Steps between C-alpha positions, in 0.01 A plus 500: 500500500282528188121488510264424213150600605187291436194672351171328570217699338141517620177591328511864605838551331325596176382820660856595585595475132314827439731696729702772324856432406635787704344363815664166447831660418489715814420201715786310349738783581368526855534128552857497376591813692351357819751221507800643315699512820462123541805300396467191284367211701314709756167523322367202692667587829260649752695659785406557860330832429170512320618707203486197275179376660300816470678706233847649458577868484579624153875528496491744212274748684707783639262593783467132601136545589328287236405156623395215278262245646631146477277420199588810291851393403413167337169640364676774301742264341246229429256747340769622264605149400140393455419797278805424289395139456137590423607720206447850640864595433539318169564824315821545691670164471812623678314590815526156651870455444555853625313426818697182528830681471379762744406231751831318457690815588291557809497134606340180375142594579298343212609281215296606196363268234766319306440418132624196319659523161239603249266645761302805398401805700228614259129532548450125491668480838226715648227261394697204624567673831135568563404149404758344727406732781140380479616141483721551802223653703324167476786254529787709641776333300845651507826481310830472682817644354789254488842663518671180389313469168388857437139387456178567681311201632127474540370348823190346350352166412521516120700236314822598324431662171126533560336799334193686616279757334398808691383845386552413137863394536694186594772498758754235585561379855860400543621294793808521708648496842702762674760460768585818690862595494697626794352817641198500268130459559287386205130581508230428241477728196298508176645525146387389157678312224467699178469337161710588205223710353473726797205324655593426858258208510616327186596153605690426181763764509733696721576202718875475528624150490153356438394248246238535230221420741593788724642276771800656682818302542515564876366203690375663816246404762165677516394644837146592600451808721131567565539753783146618556420776744370255758814292473723805535300611801560167667873502417552859611333427832827330604719805422610776732495869410847503348421212266161648414668821388747303293216311338320826424766610248476182292184569303160664519317191611750440781489866596123489530509170688767617747308821569192314624388634835498152652881512501516844653272457799808514720744781423829405660768769483695392806853649500454637147579848375170625366408862453172655608401554135564138411310376805209731420493368142485142627221580743300669226560210265393239757244669727367165621824396669439362849855470641787749498852453639729804489731400783846647436384718210603867496253766619263247654274776638428641154461152353259380767291814465463426128404142580239608753346755264500291179444141615152480647507119523821487700490221760864452606770765532866445591749784538807599699852640506412862495286765665122504497324826560190553708294551182532134408338377819214749457453384140476135601131540566446556126622144427177337599610157372833489685540184707873483572760767570870421556740782592857392572809700592347842450469833680137587565419871494772720642590246768351691795133536418222249553408298194132411465399192304126486445345253259173312510599202282863439587560143620880476522742773607877463539712796611839344562834660567349848463592827668202673656423654837134403544251309293123492527318221320125488452413212274178321599568207262870457581600144591880496468727777636878495515706785646816291527829686553335838462639790696184632664416602854124452488246313291129572537286225358131496420472164328219298654552202263878478530620139533880533469720767654879501450694761697826306519816708556308824556747609765352845557154373586447525872327240714189717518496557123521125437224436751277766344558375145432134581201548728324716239471193274253264668507248213879463510622142442872542434736740676872532432678733741844340493792731575270745675706531813250721684210256511408372847283233663237764579457572130471128427228465765294782349553365150383157617184655646422718195596252227318184590569346159878544514658177371854592389736697721865576431670665797856402419781725622274669754711493817232642734233232467468192718135403421421475870126545560445527122221280366472438127262205472445519122868526411628243245849635418734653759851614413728609785850503355767662723256618764712541810200523729366154410568253783357174625226701674382622161398143410198529732360783288577316177324188623169696500528534121334166444463573127876553454649317201844661453736607779849642436732573794840540334776682693296541819806492721318511838275208419593194708210260454191453285205303625194529281186306421352643185263271310533686166872579503663388174836676485745609770850651467763523774832609348796656682333507840811492712339426841226274374526164684162324515232443235169343597255519213163338457348588164304236315514689169870585517657427159828696507748583774832679465734491800857600419805645676346488845816413689335455842216273382510167685140374510229466232153356538272519197151358449346530155286300262607691186878541529677303225854637505714605798845656467699582814852531367793625710320496834816410684348496850181310416479202736130421529259451211140388531274479197138403455465560130279248326583624148870575544702349211838678491726599791841666472705527821840565343770629738287455812804387692334466841227255400511176700399141425150571626419670169478153343184430699335813358539376144425133562156342493292638784715812534253744348607507134324202337545630142869597517682418176826697504726564799829690488725486807828609341778608736299421813807404696308434819351180362675180610240222465243540223198271493208566271193285461276668245259365246493830308866610484638499144821705522748541788817708502759473780791667321772617736359336814841380612397402852258227391620154603180297455238525227178305490238561234168320478349692213338269245460770233833678558654553155791736568749535783813721506774411748793704370730595784354247745839336543448381859208263442575162653170321449231557241167333440279561197217255568282548305553777248414570136847617401622421151862592567709551811859615551653418837857534383528823694454313831845352572408399856191302403517153656139380502263535208147386435317575175161385384411680182281328247573757229873559550715460190839648594682468834842648569694396810840612375729592784304341786820345632360374830172365367472143628129440548278579205145389428398593147160401364458672164346258248538748211860596574718497186818677614690454827827678573667368815849625426739517796254326732788304647294349783227362275500120533375206299178446696392859444575470127309172478193650668512802271523292181204293614274798574617702196499253210489765223843651564682566173800700623690400817809687617697331779824692459728471803259272686777283647263299721313348205604140437398205280172443687386850427601467134311174463185682619517707183331216314173650629561803280393374160522853350846586629705646213757717680720389792785698655734305733793740481738534797386177663702208635347239272715207386236288333253624242319172444196614705464793262539282190238258626247750640503793257431344163349823355788721608610757242737721704756367748739733678796351689725801555789453746398145593858415586422156641373363171742247352584424138248214501213699649369600156560170320130421501444805283721393211512121550151407617303778335356642822300819490411479132318836510798688647590809300705722731788381718714723722824345633680825574778502758490121525784247537426271206804394304570563132393154385165515683422836344599377153283190528207706627524742209552217252205283593239742640416649166151600616633774728432855379671706775820393676693707753855396599610829654799479729571130437868483590546141383402570140809545279373501144178515311601292201212353309716408202720237669423141404507378852251751628262536208305182428309646212600521138472820300158579358439489129289814513802729507665324209190504285420863572857617473482690828819360649718359221727266693668194368456147634135554604314172526128460481311349792129476541501333842659786695249746657553875485581688817217719631742719694411871468690667782841400643659695787858435606572824683804513724645158422865565594653188345330490165750564219334402178147506364440309179146458367514379140203422275534133596375593849154546344423807716245624254294681768780665700426874506690628806850414625649676804870434580582825680746519792683188384847635565697214340292462186734529198321352201138518386384326183123503457294408196129531587249603244244652743736652757393860567678597823865432594658648813879471544543800727793496744659195336835671532699206353297472180727488196314306232142558393337314212134552429275354235169637631298665224221609738719646775375849595690581825866432579659615827882500522548746783844482667624225267861469384411425140650717225337689215571237236339230712182698550488601134541141388238376746222742405547454127276193507232672712281668243229611747722639777362830638671555838872464574656583837880534501541731797821470700659273239869607518586381148214681328533874444238753405625523143397139440131573504497573129665167419248316715210670329644417162541136600138480619274754326198402710653649818286774657669549838867468596595567861862584572679650796611807301210566267133412486377431151 
């Protein structure tokens, strides 16, 4: 990576111009030598150690003792460059290039000034340099070197070609833009454009590629960079130490800004390799630092002694991972401003002696995970003390103002030592003695008497305490995880803590019941209590309860005015639940298999939960009859409740109900509800149904095979699916159409009990557009033709009792004029009826004749079957040049778009000539027609043709210029037939000839040559 440094000069730079040349030269050499071991690209890389932050060792020094502060290296180089630019080295013009070559051998440290063609290095450059330096001190403009153009660009506000007069000379400000290349960093730099006469500020000469007015040819964008000291200070306040050190080597202004003491109040050298000399230099440089972190640094004892002796304003000190001598703790008293001391994972003293900690101003002390035999602490202002996980046998405390004491996991502290330490702190408010296995009830009693203000107590994993005869009236938080001595008798002592807000009893294996009345209790936890069976809780402020994996729990009684959410999942033996929770809104009782029908009374009006909105009873297999009457319930889930046989919901604002897996429901009543959709298709045994839903739009009864009595009052219902409701009769359908007049889609597939009377009732449905009567026993469709005048989709699949005259009203009387889609698949209509239907019903857009065994040919070119003459449009446009085409203006065009004749076993020939006027036909599916031999189609807009599995196909003629997909899978057609067919398909993209026995893999080239537009050819041997 290459770096061009930015020089931003200040007013005091003029004084530095008077420095001797030798001094500048020496500093340049030192600066280059200090970083000669750095490879290219590492100049801006600050590693984990602080060598780059605070100064690298001079690699060229044999004794390796000289240390450069972090500002010396860039200062030496910048001074030398500045003196060169200001004219001090003008007598030796080769000095700059020499330094440049020297730097390039060592590594790309500084890019020197680069002259344009015609640029002079004489005395005039000195005057121009001084003038521009003064100008820059006021405006701080910079030029950026562009590697792409070889020019320097000024980041200023001057117009292109503008000239200015300063110090008796004119200089030209050229514009440009620079784009860093890969691995390069471009910073701002100053150069001057020299005139032809040697004057660097002559705007009329020395400007390569410029015009007579001095305007450069490069059309670049001007950038303003007014980085004042205040602005830099604000920007640098967001940088960490590594980035500050990187910024310091950019220029003098940045170096001065990054060295401001505001950024170095906190000296963080955590896990960094810093020497004592470097640390001492930092402390001397920033004596007002208030925070020091040397955790994980080498020789922490020597470093901390330097910090204590040099930083008189030190307020916070963090150290660890090493050994601290006794001298440090004696020297602590000299840090009069110290407020916080954190020692982690360290050996104090020699490990066997007593360590004294005496300080008058210390407020926070943490000695965690330390190795020490005894510790004596005398800190009259100490408020927070943590000795967590420290290996000590005794702790003597003289801290009258101590509020928090943490001695968790201090396994070597005896019961007497814990008692002595806690009772010596009368102002103690928080005590953590978890994992102190020696603590007893006697110690707790003395602590309760001595520490009247104790509010937080953590005695988890203390097997010897039972809290019997212990009184802690001011306690607000009590944690008793895995306390084997806690039993039901302990609840009497806990009940005296009338201020208690948080109670945690996880893994108390001997606890069998909890009966508490605590007016301020807000949070209680009972997790993995194996013998816990009965919970009786009266807490008006209770807002959170966690009861989980209590296998023996069978009874819960909770009274609260603040509880809003209750989760009791996987309480398999829970049989009795009583709640008096005025604000309860969400209840989850998933997998509570033993719950009985009585739980419905709890969640109904008057049951104690007047604001309940969401109830989850998934997999509660003990429920058989569910009846809810609630004016607040919005969501109900009964997923997996397979034993339910009767469901009755009177919930006027119920919007969501889930009944997946409730496959044994026989009767269901939803009167009234606010459901918008309901799916009862998963209830195959449903026989009686009542629904009153003013907002319901979609109702699915698919598969309710025994449904015979249904009352449906949904005035906004638009879609009703009653497929396979074989017991649904005409009277039920008539009542439904009367109460649901807005139905648009009605599916009565396989409803064999529906007759003419039921179909005549459809006249009440003025918006009915889709009707499915597939798999019914209908013989007469006149009720449909007379009642459903707006019908657009009519499906009559497998209506085997329809005769050839059943559809005559469609093509002879003009019934159903809005009909667009007709499905007659698997019907018994004869060939002539199908031909007449297709000939006269020209308004149909989608026709399905799948599986029609009586259809032999689809010949729309025969005179007897095609009543229309050929259109003149083809002849005039020259699309289909056929002879004997007669004009006719009285014959309407067919609107047919999609024709499906899948699996018609007796169809042999398909002939659709231009005379058929199928101008809109875009999709034709003839697959699985085993006896189909000849296909001749001429359709201008046909895009999709499927002839797959037409194993008898021999002749294929296509005149379809817009065909894009052709499927011939498993067809017996040969290569010449396919090649001839696709020749007239100029837009064909996909061709499928897999499993065609007469087409080999070598034919793919011929097919592509015949149709150049092909993009994909699928064959059984190759995929192209």
